[in-house]
C-alpha positions in Angstrom: 22.1 177.4 104.3 20.2 175.4 101.7 16.5 175.9 102.2 13.3 175.9 100.2 9.6 176.3 100.7 7.8 172.9 100.8 5.8 173.5 97.6 8.5 172.0 95.3 8.9 168.6 94.0 12.1 166.9 95.2 14.4 164.6 93.3 16.5 161.9 95.0 19.5 160.3 93.4 20.4 156.9 94.9 22.2 153.6 94.4 21.5 150.2 95.9 22.5 146.6 96.1 19.3 144.8 95.1 20.4 141.3 96.4 17.9 141.1 99.3 15.1 143.1 97.7 12.1 141.9 95.7 12.7 144.6 93.2 12.2 148.4 93.2 8.4 148.5 93.2 6.6 148.4 96.6 4.8 145.2 97.3 2.8 144.2 100.4 4.8 142.0 102.7 7.9 142.1 100.6 11.2 144.0 101.1 11.6 146.5 98.2 13.8 149.6 97.6 10.7 151.8 97.1 9.2 150.6 100.3 12.4 151.3 102.3 12.8 154.8 100.8 9.1 155.7 101.4 9.2 154.5 105.0 12.3 156.6 105.7 10.9 159.7 104.0 7.6 159.3 105.8 9.4 159.1 109.2 11.4 162.3 108.5 8.5 164.4 107.3 5.8 162.8 109.5 3.5 162.4 106.6 2.9 159.7 104.1 5.3 160.0 101.2 4.9 158.3 97.9 7.8 158.3 95.4 8.0 157.8 91.6 11.2 156.1 90.3 12.8 156.6 87.0 12.1 153.0 86.3 11.6 149.6 87.9 14.3 147.1 88.6 13.5 143.4 89.1 14.2 141.3 92.2 18.0 141.0 92.7 18.9 143.7 90.2 21.2 146.5 91.4 21.5 150.2 90.6 24.5 152.4 90.6 22.4 155.4 89.7 18.6 155.6 90.1 16.3 158.6 90.5 13.0 159.1 92.2 10.8 162.2 92.9 8.3 163.0 95.6 6.0 165.8 96.7 5.5 167.4 100.1 2.5 169.1 101.4 2.9 173.0 101.6 4.1 174.6 104.7 7.4 175.0 106.6 10.9 174.8 105.2 13.3 171.9 104.4 17.1 171.9 104.3 18.1 169.3 101.7 21.5 168.6 103.3 19.8 167.7 106.6 17.3 165.5 104.8 20.1 163.8 103.0 21.9 163.2 106.3 18.7 161.8 107.9 18.0 159.5 105.0 21.5 158.0 105.1 21.0 157.3 108.8 17.6 155.7 108.5 18.1 153.6 105.4 19.9 150.2 105.5 23.5 150.0 104.3 22.6 148.6 100.9 20.7 151.7 99.9 22.6 154.9 99.7 21.2 158.3 98.8 23.7 160.3 96.7 21.8 163.6 96.5 18.5 165.3 97.0 17.4 168.6 95.4 14.3 170.7 94.6 13.0 170.5 91.1 10.1 172.1 89.2 6.6 170.7 90.0 6.3 169.4 86.4 9.6 167.5 86.6 9.0 163.7 86.3 11.7 161.2 87.2 10.3 158.6 84.8 8.9 160.4 81.9 11.6 163.1 81.7 14.3 160.4 81.4 15.5 160.1 77.7 17.7 157.0 78.0 19.2 154.4 80.4 22.3 152.3 80.4 22.7 148.8 81.9 25.8 146.7 82.6 25.8 142.9 83.0 28.8 141.1 84.5 29.8 137.7 83.2 32.7 135.4 84.0 33.9 132.0 82.8 35.8 131.3 86.1 34.5 131.0 89.7 35.8 133.5 92.2 34.3 133.4 95.7 34.8 137.2 96.1 33.1 138.1 92.8 30.4 135.4 92.2 27.8 137.4 94.1 27.8 140.0 91.3 28.9 137.9 88.3 27.1 135.3 86.3 29.5 132.4 86.0 29.4 129.9 83.1 32.5 127.8 82.7 33.7 126.5 79.3 35.4 127.7 76.2 34.1 131.2 75.4 34.4 132.9 72.0 34.9 136.6 72.9 35.0 137.7 69.3 31.6 136.2 68.3 29.8 137.8 71.3 31.2 141.2 70.4 29.8 140.6 66.9 26.4 139.8 68.4 26.5 142.9 70.6 27.2 145.3 67.7 24.3 143.8 65.7 21.8 145.2 68.2 22.8 148.9 67.6 20.1 150.9 66.0 16.3 150.7 66.1 15.0 147.1 66.1 12.0 145.1 67.3 13.1 143.3 70.5 10.1 141.1 70.7 12.3 138.0 70.9 14.1 139.4 73.9 11.4 140.2 76.4 8.5 138.9 78.5 4.9 139.6 77.6 3.6 142.8 79.1 0.0 143.8 78.4 0.7 147.4 79.1 3.4 147.7 76.4 2.0 148.8 73.0 5.1 147.9 70.9 8.5 146.2 71.3 10.7 148.5 69.2 13.7 150.1 71.0 16.5 152.3 69.8 19.9 151.1 71.0 22.6 153.7 71.0 25.4 151.5 72.1 25.9 147.8 72.7 29.3 146.3 73.7 30.6 143.1 75.2 33.9 144.3 76.8 36.8 142.1 77.8 37.8 143.0 81.4 40.4 140.2 81.7 40.9 136.6 80.5 37.8 135.4 82.3 35.6 138.4 83.0 33.4 140.3 80.6 31.0 143.2 80.9 28.0 143.7 78.6 26.8 147.3 78.3 23.7 148.6 76.5 22.4 152.1 76.3 18.9 152.6 74.8 15.9 154.9 74.8 13.7 152.3 76.5 13.9 148.8 77.8 11.4 146.0 77.8 10.7 143.6 80.7 13.7 141.2 81.0 15.2 142.6 77.8 18.8 142.9 79.0 18.8 139.5 80.7 17.4 137.9 77.6 19.9 139.5 75.4 22.8 138.5 77.6 21.5 134.9 78.0 21.3 134.5 74.2 24.7 136.1 73.5 26.4 133.9 76.1 24.7 130.9 74.4 26.5 131.9 71.2 29.8 132.5 73.0 29.7 129.0 74.5 28.8 127.5 71.1 25.4 126.4 72.3 23.6 128.6 69.7 24.8 129.7 66.3 25.3 133.3 65.3 22.7 132.8 62.6 20.2 131.7 65.2 20.9 134.9 67.2 20.4 137.0 64.0 17.1 135.2 63.4 15.9 136.3 66.9 16.4 139.9 65.9 15.1 139.6 62.3 12.0 137.6 63.2 10.8 138.9 66.6 8.7 136.4 68.5 8.1 136.4 72.3 7.8 132.6 72.2 11.5 132.5 71.3 12.4 134.3 74.5 13.3 131.2 76.5 16.9 132.0 77.6 17.5 134.6 80.4 20.5 135.4 82.4 20.1 135.6 86.2 19.3 138.9 87.9 22.2 139.1 90.4 24.8 140.3 87.8 22.7 143.1 86.3 23.2 146.8 87.2 21.3 149.9 86.2 24.4 152.0 85.5 23.0 155.4 84.7 19.8 157.4 83.8 20.1 160.3 81.4 17.8 163.4 81.3 
């Protein structure tokens, strides 16, 4: 049987559909993923549990893989597989716990993460069965030019033109390991970006501007200028949240 003394830190791996949540972070009077998870854990352990996520997702954003850690007061034993079963029973159907395990006390879900990958789903044709998770913009779309835009972002750059102001952020430089605008079929495209860090609304701003180029509403030269001359005042285009997925977190 899996068991461990309640002196360890525990790591939860989960996924969720963010459609009805006001983001990850707990907020008074608002439905959030963190709030649901803390309530379920507190019910199971009969003590107030606070969790720390690997990162925050905005309202309406989904996660195929997210991590969070929490601590328990010393005393007694816990069987992770039973906790996993209980969490799955208590949580709503749009939050699913994949795994739970004991980790060293110094392990940190946020600060130990070395990179993250996001996926954004875009379509040029309405489909009632897919619109919930795709951003739909009809019109002639240049798939080649958007791929050119995506590749341009690889490497270390200042993404000041692709974010919202955050007083807690010291700088806006990020290292992008991969950036692709993949053709899924004639009308569907997935943008993927893997980087060491992400700024507030960065992915949605990137996608919004790339799509503008693909629809011939912005030139490739204008997109290049956003990267070469970073300026938050230029960050006026943003794709909606409902088609964005946190795809994976790497440690």
